MIKOL-302357 format. One record per residue (C-alpha): residue in three letters; x, y, z. Coordinates in pm, whole numbers, padded with zeros to 5 digits, always signed. Layout:
! MIKOL-302357
ALAXYZ ...
! end
This chain:
! MIKOL-302357
MET+10636+17092+06504 SER+10920+16831+06372 ASP+11035+16766+06739 ILE+10707+16597+06843 PHE+10710+16368+06520 LEU+11071+16292+06592 LEU+10993+16211+06951 HIS+10693+15987+06884 CYS+10912+15797+06619 ALA+11204+15744+06852 GLY+10969+15637+07131 ARG+10785+15392+06942 THR+11043+15233+06716 GLY+11299+15170+06987 GLY+11566+15331+06760 GLU+11746+15225+06450 GLN+11743+14871+06332 GLU+12083+14708+06389 GLY+12326+14714+06095 GLU+12100+14929+05882 GLY+12197+15261+05968 ARG+11982+15589+05960 PRO+11683+15579+05730 GLN+11818+15889+05540 ASP+12151+15695+05460 ARG+11982+15382+05317 PRO+11946+15374+04977 ARG+11588+15448+04818 ARG+11437+15283+04521 GLU+11332+15471+04223 PRO+10968+15563+04277 PHE+10856+15560+03912 SER+11015+15226+03808 ALA+10701+15040+03789 LEU+10533+14854+03517 ALA+10638+15004+03182 CYS+10932+15181+03339 LEU+11081+14865+03526 PRO+11395+14738+03380 ALA+11230+14378+03308 SER+11126+14157+03054 SER+10802+14200+02865 GLY+10662+13861+02998 ALA+10730+13994+03353 LEU+10574+14328+03279 GLN+10237+14148+03143 ALA+10234+13933+03460 GLN+10237+14250+03661 LYS+09962+14410+03444 ALA+09748+14083+03465 TRP+09817+14081+03853 ILE+09679+14426+03900 GLU+09379+14378+03669 LYS+09283+14058+03842 THR+09328+14180+04187 PHE+09207+14562+04167 GLN+08844+14666+04065 LYS+08629+14977+03981 ARG+08267+15026+04061 GLU+07989+15173+03856 CYS+07632+15262+03940 ILE+07401+15043+03732 GLN+07054+15189+03796 ILE+06921+15536+03830 ILE+06752+15614+04167 PRO+06604+15951+04185 SER+06752+16207+04425 LYS+06661+16541+04558 GLU+06811+16702+04249 PRO+06595+16591+03961 ASN+06901+16587+03692 LYS+07091+16376+03918 CYS+07096+15998+04028 SER+07130+15925+04399 CYS+07498+15833+04308 GLY+07571+16176+04231 GLN+07605+16128+03844 ILE+07419+16345+03613 VAL+07146+16152+03437 THR+07252+16231+03075 GLN+07610+16098+03157 HIS+07458+15805+03337 PRO+07546+15460+03167 ALA+07235+15265+03311 ILE+06873+15262+03191 PRO+06619+15344+03477 SER+06382+15082+03598 ALA+06175+15292+03893 ALA+06173+15609+03705 THR+06158+15775+03364 ILE+06352+16058+03208 ASN+06204+16338+03060 LYS+06420+16435+02761 GLY+06254+16756+02647 ALA+06588+16914+02680 GLU+06881+16681+02666 GLU+07117+16882+02866 ASN+06849+16932+03121 ALA+06722+16606+03152 GLN+06537+16516+03464 ILE+06411+16193+03644 VAL+06045+16200+03661 PRO+05949+15958+03968 LEU+05675+15700+03886 ASP+05412+15625+04141 VAL+05609+15333+04278 PRO+05789+15315+04629 GLN+06142+15438+04596 GLU+06442+15259+04687 ARG+06740+15389+04882 TRP+07042+15382+04690 SER+07333+15156+04791 VAL+07667+15075+04686 LEU+07585+14688+04727 LYS+07286+14682+04557 HIS+07301+14946+04265 THR+07676+14922+04167 ARG+07879+14671+03987 ALA+08241+14571+03988 SER+08479+14513+03718 PRO+08842+14494+03661 THR+09016+14855+03701 ASP+09045+15046+03400 ALA+09283+15323+03528 TYR+09637+15274+03650 GLY+09986+15399+03558 ILE+10162+15723+03549 ILE+10033+16078+03581 GLU+10240+16346+03423 PHE+10146+16682+03570 GLY+10229+16980+03324 GLY+10273+17354+03396 GLY+10547+17551+03526 GLY+10824+17431+03301 HIS+10866+17122+03500 VAL+10693+16780+03470 ASN+10607+16609+03807 LYS+10494+16250+03774 ALA+10285+16027+04012 MET+10188+15666+04016 TYR+09826+15611+04048 ILE+09553+15341+04048 ARG+09165+15352+04079 VAL+09036+15081+04315 THR+08727+14975+04463 TYR+08646+15101+04830 ASP+08646+14741+04979 SER+09000+14656+04829 LYS+09198+14434+05066 PRO+09475+14607+05242 ASP+09720+14341+05197 ASN+09667+14354+04821 LEU+09732+14758+04829 LEU+10059+14710+05025 HIS+10176+14454+04779 LEU+10108+14701+04502 MET+10282+14993+04693 VAL+10611+14773+04781 LYS+10633+14538+04490 GLU+10487+14687+04197 TRP+10562+15068+04285 GLN+10855+14953+04457 LEU+10835+15169+04747 GLU+11051+15093+05070 LEU+10834+14988+05385 PRO+10836+15296+05582 THR+10991+15354+05933 LEU+10702+15573+06024 LEU+10343+15666+05883 ILE+10237+16032+05915 SER+09862+16035+05842 VAL+09722+16376+05778 HIS+09365+16459+05837 GLY+09149+16750+05800 GLY+09110+17067+05562 LEU+08808+16966+05366 GLN+08713+17319+05330 ASN+08971+17549+05123 PHE+09080+17709+05441 ASP+09365+17973+05465 MET+09660+17906+05712 GLN+09841+18199+05874 PRO+10205+18234+05690 LYS+10401+18162+05997 LEU+10206+17878+06099 LYS+10222+17752+05755 GLN+10574+17766+05758 VAL+10609+17585+06083 PHE+10371+17295+05957 GLY+10548+17254+05621 LYS+10888+17253+05758 GLY+10808+17016+06062 LEU+10614+16769+05809 ILE+10905+16762+05564 LYS+11177+16731+05815 ALA+11001+16434+05984 ALA+10943+16251+05659 VAL+11294+16304+05544 THR+11468+16226+05862 THR+11280+15917+05935 GLY+11212+15764+05594 ALA+10833+15814+05648 TRP+10525+15804+05415 ILE+10288+16064+05436 PHE+09899+15979+05385 THR+09691+16266+05274 GLY+09339+16311+05196 ARG+09179+16652+05191 VAL+09459+16884+05297 VAL+09634+16860+04974 ARG+09700+17230+04918 HIS+09886+17296+05216 VAL+10068+16966+05223 GLY+10118+17001+04862 ASP+10281+17353+04897 ALA+10519+17204+05169 LEU+10628+16947+04928 LYS+10653+17156+04609 ASP+10883+17398+04858 HIS+11089+17101+04958 SER+11125+16948+04595 SER+11256+17305+04443 LYS+11527+17310+04727 SER+11625+16944+04731 ARG+11697+16640+04519 GLY+11536+16406+04781 LYS+11176+16297+04693 VAL+10942+16290+04999 CYS+10703+15977+04954 ALA+10330+16148+04978 ILE+10062+15936+04906 GLY+09721+16088+04824 ILE+09411+15842+04913 ALA+09115+16043+04774 PRO+08771+15908+04642 TRP+08772+15873+04254 GLY+08448+16016+04213 ILE+08556+16364+04328 VAL+08846+16386+04109 GLU+08819+16677+03842 ASN+08907+16538+03485 LYS+08932+16184+03605 GLU+08821+16065+03255 ASP+09173+16179+03149 LEU+09313+15916+03364 ILE+09123+15628+03216 GLY+09373+15397+03074 ARG+09559+15054+03166 ASP+09935+15080+03244 VAL+09937+15407+03065 THR+10121+15757+03106 LYS+09863+16038+03107 PRO+09905+16397+03107 TYR+09672+16593+03362 GLN+09595+16941+03399 THR+09575+17106+03740 MET+09359+17411+03647 SER+09050+17389+03861 ASN+08683+17485+03735 PRO+08579+17743+03979 LEU+08232+17639+03926 SER+08298+17271+03985 LYS+08275+17072+04335 LEU+08535+16851+04212 SER+08889+16869+04308 VAL+09224+16849+04111 LEU+09489+16609+04208 ASN+09797+16772+04363 SER+10094+16774+04153 SER+10342+16745+04455 HIS+10230+16394+04537 SER+10447+16093+04426 HIS+10152+15820+04453 PHE+09759+15813+04420 ILE+09513+15560+04541 LEU+09176+15684+04426 SER+08907+15490+04615 ASP+08574+15421+04406 ASN+08253+15339+04544 GLY+08034+15422+04229 THR+07937+15760+04349 CYS+08020+16071+04180 GLY+08119+16430+04387 LYS+08066+16252+04707 TYR+08351+16187+04985 GLY+08362+15895+05197 ALA+08473+15630+04945 GLU+08822+15670+05107 VAL+08753+15657+05476 LYS+08738+15268+05530 LEU+09010+15199+05294 ARG+09241+15447+05429 ARG+09185+15331+05778 GLN+09217+14959+05695 LEU+09560+15025+05488 GLU+09701+15232+05785 LYS+09621+14966+06032 HIS+09794+14685+05819 ILE+10097+14902+05742 SER+10122+14948+06124 LEU+10143+14564+06178 GLN+10447+14542+05921 LYS+10745+14437+06109 ILE+11044+14681+06056 ASN+11253+14561+06350 THR+11250+14177+06363 ARG+11468+14156+06675 LEU+11245+14365+06876 GLY+10906+14262+06682 GLN+10803+14597+06643 GLY+10582+14750+06364 VAL+10567+15072+06176 PRO+10465+15349+06388 VAL+10189+15571+06287 VAL+10125+15944+06383 CYS+09773+16100+06337 LEU+09849+16480+06241 ILE+09534+16700+06237 VAL+09471+17019+06060 GLU+09180+17250+06059 GLY+08897+16986+06002 GLY+08534+16944+06075 PRO+08338+16733+06325 ASN+08442+16410+06130 VAL+08802+16493+06222 ILE+08718+16509+06598 SER+08582+16141+06523 ILE+08912+16038+06376 VAL+09098+16163+06659 LEU+08896+15956+06889 GLU+08929+15644+06671 SER+09312+15691+06647 LEU+09349+15706+07042 ARG+09128+15390+07061 GLU+09342+15188+06833 GLN+09540+14896+06957 PRO+09809+15022+06996 PRO+09668+15378+07012 VAL+09795+15602+06771 PRO+09956+15931+06898 VAL+09765+16258+06772 VAL+09951+16576+06680 VAL+09730+16877+06656 CYS+09804+17193+06441 ASP+09686+17453+06696 GLY+09580+17763+06499 SER+09478+17598+06194 GLY+09121+17648+06286 ARG+08786+17453+06340 ALA+08832+17096+06480 SER+09206+17144+06545 ASP+09159+17446+06755 ILE+08874+17285+06950 VAL+09091+16981+07040 SER+09385+17186+07104 PHE+09179+17433+07360 ALA+09053+17117+07536 HIS+09398+16970+07550 LYS+09528+17287+07710 TYR+09259+17343+07981 SER+09181+16976+08072 GLU+09329+16805+08374 GLU+09453+16454+08411 GLY+09198+16214+08324 GLY+09051+16475+08085 LEU+08815+16642+08324 VAL+08742+17029+08267 THR+08595+17290+08478 GLU+08233+17410+08425 SER+08382+17719+08278 VAL+08573+17541+08034 LYS+08289+17285+07945 ASP+08065+17624+07846 GLN+08356+17799+07639 LEU+08398+17463+07445 LEU+08021+17436+07397 VAL+07976+17790+07265 THR+08281+17741+07046 ILE+08127+17394+06900 GLN+07784+17566+06827 LYS+07964+17870+06652 THR+08233+17673+06458 PHE+07978+17436+06316 ASN+07683+17609+06316 TYR+07517+17343+06566 SER+07237+17337+06792 ARG+07301+17293+07158 ASN+07235+16939+07144 GLN+07455+16860+06845 ALA+07731+17066+07014 GLN+07693+16864+07322 GLN+07754+16541+07130 VAL+08055+16673+06986 PHE+08183+16793+07327 LEU+08137+16424+07478 MET+08367+16310+07177 VAL+08621+16565+07265 MET+08597+16466+07628 GLU+08653+16076+07543 CYS+08953+16203+07344 MET+09109+16372+07652 LYS+09086+16057+07841 LYS+09401+15983+07669 ARG+09525+16338+07666 GLU+09889+16214+07730 LEU+09878+16071+07376 VAL+09769+16412+07219 SER+10013+16689+07169 SER+09926+17039+07017 ARG+10184+17250+06817 GLY+10155+17570+06645 ARG+10013+17826+06818 THR+10312+17860+07076 TYR+10523+17963+06778 GLN+10280+18224+06700 GLN+10291+18349+07054 ARG+10661+18377+07064 HIS+10698+18522+06724 PRO+10421+18785+06696 
! end
């Protein structure tokens, strides 16, 4: 898989910058030298802290709006843990732990981020210390609102976290479900991802495929001193034990033991940085989507080769995934300039559907009636969709295939050669 990453990188960056040498030969900054770890005066540290708290905010729901679940607000928070007093409903506190919303006889509002949340300075940033296994991994983190400006986020990463601007951005999507990857495919995926990151000086953005990306990073760190820059961009509201991260410019221990009964997710200890996007919801995905897309676009516009005027190339890597991942593929291909897409064939669901269409489509993205029927049946079975729903996904896949020259499929060919 690594060959396709390097091919895209070489094809879009135009080679190494004059006088800079290979990315892996250039000195890299220490990733944990921000804020309290910086060799700077207390005045400079206070200025950095003030800038962060002035620039970045959190969001909290301020009004309980009844939901389909009687013990929860529409924001997803349990009523007894909600900070606000309801105005359009009352709470039956017969049993405090099972308190429920009793709707009053008035029209119900639809919950919205803009109307029912309040922004205030962020209260969670610093360093996470992941315990366990006899070795402590550290990661920088920050809680920010979902509508944070991408230029401020990049300033944080480059100036405050002291990261080098990447020469390649590998954006990994998919894997919302806790899916299993076949051992051989997982090995190819991991080696290709790490080799691409190390040899090009790349940043890896992840969202929901944290387990398989994390396993690859963990395997790399156990064999090498070189640290890969892996940045997790996730919703604050789905983080398990997020209360443990509350604090300004702090170092916080974090336990990665997950609760099997919880729908929340633990942070993966093999990442070097976390940007936790907050829209005031709890237990819901989506807060990170717009923020991540805008940040990736902003990074792609940064000039890494001033002589040629070239920006940071971006590669979209798809692993497994649901229907939303097919939307991400289409959005990537429609970007200006378009973002090349690498599909991990054999990882399941959306990835296999896109890979199948890529393999059997002709120039211009056309497919035969037989292939169309196979795709429709596969989409229906994979996502448990009706024929009409499957038709909508099929049309999206066909739109992707109109730019099939920008799509590469990797993975299953390896399995076929190595049964």
